[in-house]
Backbone and ligand atoms as CSV (ligand in chain L), in Angstrom:
chain,resi,resn,atom,element,x,y,z
A,1,MET,N,N,-19.851,19.368,45.414
A,1,MET,CA,C,-18.837,18.337,45.222
A,1,MET,C,C,-19.465,17.060,44.685
A,2,LEU,N,N,-20.572,16.699,45.287
A,2,LEU,CA,C,-21.292,15.489,44.847
A,2,LEU,C,C,-21.782,15.643,43.416
A,3,ARG,N,N,-22.181,16.837,43.098
A,3,ARG,CA,C,-22.716,17.168,41.760
A,3,ARG,C,C,-21.619,16.983,40.708
A,4,LEU,N,N,-20.432,17.474,41.057
A,4,LEU,CA,C,-19.272,17.356,40.161
A,4,LEU,C,C,-18.977,15.879,39.881
A,5,PHE,N,N,-19.021,15.083,40.960
A,5,PHE,CA,C,-18.788,13.666,40.876
A,5,PHE,C,C,-19.801,12.990,39.928
A,6,ALA,N,N,-21.076,13.392,40.117
A,6,ALA,CA,C,-22.172,12.863,39.248
A,6,ALA,C,C,-21.894,13.194,37.770
A,7,ILE,N,N,-21.434,14.405,37.518
A,7,ILE,CA,C,-21.147,14.836,36.121
A,7,ILE,C,C,-20.009,13.996,35.574
A,8,LEU,N,N,-18.983,13.809,36.419
A,8,LEU,CA,C,-17.843,12.973,35.945
A,8,LEU,C,C,-18.287,11.567,35.635
A,9,PHE,N,N,-19.128,11.041,36.458
A,9,PHE,CA,C,-19.635,9.652,36.333
A,9,PHE,C,C,-20.448,9.566,35.032
A,10,GLU,N,N,-21.269,10.588,34.796
A,10,GLU,CA,C,-22.059,10.578,33.572
A,10,GLU,C,C,-21.169,10.641,32.337
A,11,PHE,N,N,-20.140,11.493,32.418
A,11,PHE,CA,C,-19.206,11.640,31.337
A,11,PHE,C,C,-18.529,10.280,31.022
A,12,PHE,N,N,-18.158,9.606,32.161
A,12,PHE,CA,C,-17.490,8.305,32.020
A,12,PHE,C,C,-18.425,7.291,31.337
A,13,LEU,N,N,-19.698,7.331,31.738
A,13,LEU,CA,C,-20.635,6.443,31.108
A,13,LEU,C,C,-20.759,6.684,29.622
A,14,VAL,N,N,-20.858,7.965,29.258
A,14,VAL,CA,C,-21.022,8.300,27.863
A,14,VAL,C,C,-19.804,7.802,27.059
A,15,VAL,N,N,-18.580,7.930,27.635
A,15,VAL,CA,C,-17.361,7.467,26.952
A,15,VAL,C,C,-17.401,5.982,26.792
A,16,VAL,N,N,-17.778,5.258,27.838
A,16,VAL,CA,C,-17.794,3.785,27.759
A,16,VAL,C,C,-18.801,3.273,26.744
A,17,VAL,N,N,-20.015,3.888,26.755
A,17,VAL,CA,C,-21.067,3.502,25.834
A,17,VAL,C,C,-20.638,3.862,24.405
A,18,GLY,N,N,-20.055,5.007,24.255
A,18,GLY,CA,C,-19.552,5.436,22.933
A,18,GLY,C,C,-18.553,4.489,22.388
A,19,ARG,N,N,-17.638,4.028,23.265
A,19,ARG,CA,C,-16.600,3.077,22.832
A,19,ARG,C,C,-17.234,1.732,22.348
A,20,LEU,N,N,-18.207,1.313,23.264
A,20,LEU,CA,C,-18.852,0.042,22.931
A,20,LEU,C,C,-19.555,0.103,21.531
A,21,LEU,N,N,-20.230,1.232,21.327
A,21,LEU,CA,C,-20.911,1.390,20.031
A,21,LEU,C,C,-19.898,1.459,18.876
A,22,GLY,N,N,-18.824,2.134,19.122
A,22,GLY,CA,C,-17.764,2.242,18.127
A,22,GLY,C,C,-17.245,0.863,17.763
A,23,ARG,N,N,-17.020,0.064,18.798
A,23,ARG,CA,C,-16.526,-1.301,18.547
A,23,ARG,C,C,-17.495,-2.155,17.802
A,24,LEU,N,N,-18.774,-1.946,18.121
A,24,LEU,CA,C,-19.839,-2.701,17.438
A,24,LEU,C,C,-19.849,-2.317,15.950
A,25,VAL,N,N,-19.739,-1.037,15.635
A,25,VAL,CA,C,-19.738,-0.569,14.262
A,25,VAL,C,C,-18.454,-1.097,13.557
A,26,GLN,N,N,-17.347,-0.986,14.236
A,26,GLN,CA,C,-16.066,-1.534,13.677
A,26,GLN,C,C,-16.188,-3.033,13.374
A,27,GLY,N,N,-16.832,-3.738,14.322
A,27,GLY,CA,C,-16.979,-5.172,14.125
A,27,GLY,C,C,-17.783,-5.456,12.895
A,28,LEU,N,N,-18.849,-4.714,12.650
A,28,LEU,CA,C,-19.728,-4.922,11.466
A,28,LEU,C,C,-18.934,-4.568,10.212
A,29,ALA,N,N,-18.216,-3.464,10.268
A,29,ALA,CA,C,-17.379,-3.127,9.119
A,29,ALA,C,C,-16.254,-4.116,8.857
A,30,GLY,N,N,-15.712,-4.592,9.992
A,30,GLY,CA,C,-14.629,-5.576,9.869
A,30,GLY,C,C,-15.138,-6.863,9.234
A,31,GLY,N,N,-16.318,-7.252,9.585
A,31,GLY,CA,C,-16.960,-8.478,9.013
A,31,GLY,C,C,-17.087,-8.360,7.548
A,32,LYS,N,N,-17.539,-7.152,7.104
A,32,LYS,CA,C,-17.628,-6.946,5.655
A,32,LYS,C,C,-16.296,-6.984,4.953
A,33,ARG,N,N,-15.262,-6.421,5.672
A,33,ARG,CA,C,-13.968,-6.325,5.078
A,33,ARG,C,C,-13.376,-7.768,4.901
A,34,THR,N,N,-13.566,-8.617,5.858
A,34,THR,CA,C,-13.003,-9.959,5.767
A,34,THR,C,C,-13.658,-10.733,4.568
A,35,ARG,N,N,-14.983,-10.424,4.395
A,35,ARG,CA,C,-15.656,-11.057,3.221
A,35,ARG,C,C,-15.008,-10.638,1.939
A,36,VAL,N,N,-14.666,-9.323,1.828
A,36,VAL,CA,C,-14.007,-8.866,0.642
A,36,VAL,C,C,-12.640,-9.493,0.473
A,37,ASP,N,N,-11.919,-9.629,1.604
A,37,ASP,CA,C,-10.569,-10.232,1.577
A,37,ASP,C,C,-10.643,-11.656,1.044
A,38,SER,N,N,-11.654,-12.422,1.530
A,38,SER,CA,C,-11.734,-13.806,1.131
A,38,SER,C,C,-12.049,-13.901,-0.412
A,39,GLN,N,N,-12.847,-12.929,-0.888
A,39,GLN,CA,C,-13.120,-12.884,-2.323
A,39,GLN,C,C,-11.848,-12.611,-3.096
A,40,ALA,N,N,-11.005,-11.674,-2.593
A,40,ALA,CA,C,-9.773,-11.357,-3.290
A,40,ALA,C,C,-8.843,-12.617,-3.244
A,41,ALA,N,N,-8.848,-13.291,-2.138
A,41,ALA,CA,C,-7.979,-14.484,-2.009
A,41,ALA,C,C,-8.439,-15.560,-3.029
A,42,ASN,N,N,-9.734,-15.691,-3.147
A,42,ASN,CA,C,-10.292,-16.673,-4.082
A,42,ASN,C,C,-9.902,-16.312,-5.516
A,43,SER,N,N,-10.004,-15.041,-5.886
A,43,SER,CA,C,-9.695,-14.703,-7.282
A,43,SER,C,C,-8.211,-14.857,-7.535
A,44,SER,N,N,-7.326,-14.621,-6.577
A,44,SER,CA,C,-5.890,-14.771,-6.811
A,44,SER,C,C,-5.565,-16.263,-6.845
A,45,ALA,N,N,-6.323,-17.091,-6.122
A,45,ALA,CA,C,-6.123,-18.505,-6.194
A,45,ALA,C,C,-6.584,-19.114,-7.494
A,46,ARG,N,N,-7.547,-18.420,-8.110
A,46,ARG,CA,C,-8.077,-18.919,-9.374
A,46,ARG,C,C,-7.007,-18.707,-10.515
A,47,SER,N,N,-6.263,-17.567,-10.451
A,47,SER,CA,C,-5.260,-17.332,-11.490
A,47,SER,C,C,-4.005,-18.088,-11.074
A,48,PRO,N,N,-3.707,-19.141,-11.798
A,48,PRO,CA,C,-2.576,-20.031,-11.365
A,48,PRO,C,C,-1.231,-19.378,-11.704
A,49,ARG,N,N,-0.217,-19.698,-10.933
A,49,ARG,CA,C,1.108,-19.172,-11.103
A,49,ARG,C,C,1.700,-19.777,-12.357
A,50,ARG,N,N,1.419,-21.035,-12.620
A,50,ARG,CA,C,1.896,-21.634,-13.831
A,50,ARG,C,C,1.072,-21.150,-14.986
A,51,THR,N,N,1.755,-20.725,-16.054
A,51,THR,CA,C,1.066,-20.102,-17.116
A,51,THR,C,C,0.722,-21.046,-18.243
A,52,VAL,N,N,-0.393,-20.738,-18.891
A,52,VAL,CA,C,-0.833,-21.533,-20.011
A,52,VAL,C,C,-0.182,-20.971,-21.298
A,53,GLU,N,N,-0.083,-21.826,-22.299
A,53,GLU,CA,C,0.557,-21.383,-23.572
A,53,GLU,C,C,-0.089,-20.165,-24.128
A,54,GLY,N,N,0.709,-19.285,-24.650
A,54,GLY,CA,C,0.172,-18.086,-25.307
A,54,GLY,C,C,-0.085,-16.941,-24.310
A,55,GLN,N,N,0.236,-17.135,-23.049
A,55,GLN,CA,C,0.062,-16.039,-22.070
A,55,GLN,C,C,1.392,-15.398,-21.783
A,56,MET,N,N,1.278,-14.356,-21.020
A,56,MET,CA,C,2.478,-13.606,-20.651
A,56,MET,C,C,3.031,-14.172,-19.372
A,57,ALA,N,N,4.356,-14.376,-19.344
A,57,ALA,CA,C,5.033,-14.874,-18.089
A,57,ALA,C,C,6.178,-13.896,-17.742
A,58,ARG,N,N,6.468,-13.809,-16.473
A,58,ARG,CA,C,7.499,-12.877,-16.053
A,58,ARG,C,C,8.847,-13.611,-15.967
A,59,ASP,N,N,9.824,-13.002,-16.614
A,59,ASP,CA,C,11.200,-13.493,-16.561
A,59,ASP,C,C,11.686,-13.230,-15.120
A,60,PRO,N,N,12.052,-14.276,-14.363
A,60,PRO,CA,C,12.480,-14.090,-12.958
A,60,PRO,C,C,13.818,-13.429,-12.828
A,61,ILE,N,N,14.596,-13.359,-13.902
A,61,ILE,CA,C,15.931,-12.716,-13.775
A,61,ILE,C,C,15.793,-11.239,-13.963
A,62,CYS,N,N,15.242,-10.793,-15.134
A,62,CYS,CA,C,15.192,-9.362,-15.428
A,62,CYS,C,C,13.870,-8.727,-15.213
A,63,GLY,N,N,12.789,-9.550,-15.035
A,63,GLY,CA,C,11.478,-9.023,-14.751
A,63,GLY,C,C,10.701,-8.652,-15.980
A,64,THR,N,N,11.241,-8.949,-17.157
A,64,THR,CA,C,10.532,-8.673,-18.411
A,64,THR,C,C,9.398,-9.653,-18.637
A,65,PHE,N,N,8.277,-9.160,-19.123
A,65,PHE,CA,C,7.149,-10.053,-19.454
A,65,PHE,C,C,7.363,-10.620,-20.866
A,66,VAL,N,N,7.296,-11.872,-21.006
A,66,VAL,CA,C,7.515,-12.514,-22.287
A,66,VAL,C,C,6.346,-13.449,-22.596
A,67,SER,N,N,6.083,-13.615,-23.888
A,67,SER,CA,C,5.058,-14.533,-24.303
A,67,SER,C,C,5.522,-15.965,-24.062
A,68,THR,N,N,4.711,-16.784,-23.469
A,68,THR,CA,C,5.125,-18.162,-23.239
A,68,THR,C,C,5.348,-18.933,-24.486
A,69,LYS,N,N,4.834,-18.454,-25.629
A,69,LYS,CA,C,5.083,-19.117,-26.885
A,69,LYS,C,C,6.450,-18.776,-27.449
A,70,LEU,N,N,6.933,-17.607,-27.162
A,70,LEU,CA,C,8.219,-17.118,-27.732
A,70,LEU,C,C,9.378,-17.199,-26.707
A,71,SER,N,N,9.043,-17.543,-25.506
A,71,SER,CA,C,10.062,-17.480,-24.422
A,71,SER,C,C,11.096,-18.607,-24.521
A,72,HIS,N,N,12.195,-18.386,-23.879
A,72,HIS,CA,C,13.200,-19.461,-23.625
A,72,HIS,C,C,12.722,-20.190,-22.357
A,73,ARG,N,N,12.408,-21.439,-22.472
A,73,ARG,CA,C,11.807,-22.151,-21.357
A,73,ARG,C,C,12.832,-22.936,-20.595
A,74,LEU,N,N,12.464,-23.118,-19.343
A,74,LEU,CA,C,13.315,-23.977,-18.454
A,74,LEU,C,C,12.294,-24.831,-17.701
A,75,GLU,N,N,12.360,-26.132,-18.007
A,75,GLU,CA,C,11.390,-27.013,-17.379
A,75,GLU,C,C,12.005,-27.499,-16.029
A,76,LEU,N,N,11.192,-27.245,-14.990
A,76,LEU,CA,C,11.595,-27.662,-13.653
A,76,LEU,C,C,10.481,-28.519,-13.037
A,77,PRO,N,N,10.828,-29.327,-12.069
A,77,PRO,CA,C,9.771,-30.144,-11.424
A,77,PRO,C,C,8.617,-29.270,-10.882
A,78,ALA,N,N,8.958,-28.078,-10.454
A,78,ALA,CA,C,7.919,-27.200,-9.864
A,78,ALA,C,C,7.084,-26.506,-10.944
A,79,GLY,N,N,7.529,-26.522,-12.144
A,79,GLY,CA,C,6.802,-25.867,-13.232
A,79,GLY,C,C,7.763,-25.316,-14.277
A,80,THR,N,N,7.212,-24.742,-15.318
A,80,THR,CA,C,8.014,-24.199,-16.369
A,80,THR,C,C,8.268,-22.734,-16.150
A,81,LEU,N,N,9.492,-22.325,-16.312
A,81,LEU,CA,C,9.852,-20.934,-16.190
A,81,LEU,C,C,10.164,-20.370,-17.573
A,82,HIS,N,N,9.807,-19.065,-17.767
A,82,HIS,CA,C,9.997,-18.480,-19.055
A,82,HIS,C,C,10.957,-17.307,-18.977
A,83,PHE,N,N,11.880,-17.229,-19.936
A,83,PHE,CA,C,12.871,-16.178,-19.927
A,83,PHE,C,C,12.851,-15.491,-21.253
A,84,CYS,N,N,13.305,-14.205,-21.178
A,84,CYS,CA,C,13.286,-13.350,-22.442
A,84,CYS,C,C,14.433,-13.726,-23.345
A,85,SER,N,N,15.477,-14.310,-22.781
A,85,SER,CA,C,16.654,-14.621,-23.634
A,85,SER,C,C,17.376,-15.836,-23.039
A,86,ARG,N,N,18.300,-16.368,-23.855
A,86,ARG,CA,C,19.102,-17.509,-23.381
A,86,ARG,C,C,20.008,-17.041,-22.207
A,87,GLY,N,N,20.425,-15.794,-22.307
A,87,GLY,CA,C,21.313,-15.254,-21.239
A,87,GLY,C,C,20.633,-15.293,-19.883
A,88,CYS,N,N,19.382,-14.900,-19.877
A,88,CYS,CA,C,18.634,-14.883,-18.576
A,88,CYS,C,C,18.413,-16.285,-18.110
A,89,ARG,N,N,18.139,-17.227,-19.052
A,89,ARG,CA,C,17.946,-18.637,-18.641
A,89,ARG,C,C,19.194,-19.239,-18.082
A,90,ASP,N,N,20.335,-18.940,-18.756
A,90,ASP,CA,C,21.602,-19.420,-18.262
A,90,ASP,C,C,21.935,-18.896,-16.860
A,91,ARG,N,N,21.643,-17.631,-16.682
A,91,ARG,CA,C,21.913,-16.971,-15.370
A,91,ARG,C,C,21.060,-17.668,-14.312
A,92,TYR,N,N,19.836,-17.950,-14.592
A,92,TYR,CA,C,18.910,-18.589,-13.650
A,92,TYR,C,C,19.402,-20.019,-13.326
A,93,GLU,N,N,19.818,-20.714,-14.415
A,93,GLU,CA,C,20.275,-22.089,-14.222
A,93,GLU,C,C,21.511,-22.135,-13.345
A,94,LYS,N,N,22.435,-21.205,-13.637
A,94,LYS,CA,C,23.685,-21.137,-12.837
A,94,LYS,C,C,23.374,-20.858,-11.382
A,95,ALA,N,N,22.430,-19.926,-11.161
A,95,ALA,CA,C,22.117,-19.454,-9.814
A,95,ALA,C,C,21.341,-20.475,-9.009
A,96,ASN,N,N,20.393,-21.189,-9.672
A,96,ASN,CA,C,19.505,-22.041,-8.924
A,96,ASN,C,C,19.627,-23.541,-9.220
A,97,VAL,N,N,19.613,-23.940,-10.472
A,97,VAL,CA,C,19.564,-25.340,-10.799
A,97,VAL,C,C,20.903,-26.037,-10.435
A,98,ALA,N,N,21.998,-25.332,-10.692
A,98,ALA,CA,C,23.265,-25.917,-10.401
A,98,ALA,C,C,23.452,-26.241,-8.939
A,99,ALA,N,N,22.829,-25.425,-8.091
A,99,ALA,CA,C,22.914,-25.554,-6.633
A,99,ALA,C,C,22.204,-26.799,-6.150
A,100,ILE,N,N,21.155,-27.245,-6.919
A,100,ILE,CA,C,20.336,-28.382,-6.505
A,100,ILE,C,C,21.004,-29.691,-6.911
L,1,ZN,ZN,ZN,15.426,-11.537,-19.153
C-alpha cells in the first residue's frame, strides 16, 4: 500500500514538474510572439489611414478601390474620403455629413 502511494506521489511530481517546464517554454515562446506583434503594430502604424495623392483608397460606401487622383473626394475635418462615383459620395454625405 505504501509503495502504491509512493508511485502516485512520484507520478504527481512528474506532472507538476512537466507543467512547470511547459509553462516556462510557453512563456519563452509567448515573449517571442509579443515581439512579433509589436513589430506588426509598428508597421501598421507606419502606413497611415489618410492616403497620399496617387495611391489607392477604399470607397467606404461600395468598397471599391479608387485612385486618389481620379476619385470623387469629400473633404472632412478628419481627413479626405475618396469615392468611385458621385453617387457613392452623395450617399455618404446623406448618411453621415447631414447628421452632423
Ligand atoms: Zn462607390
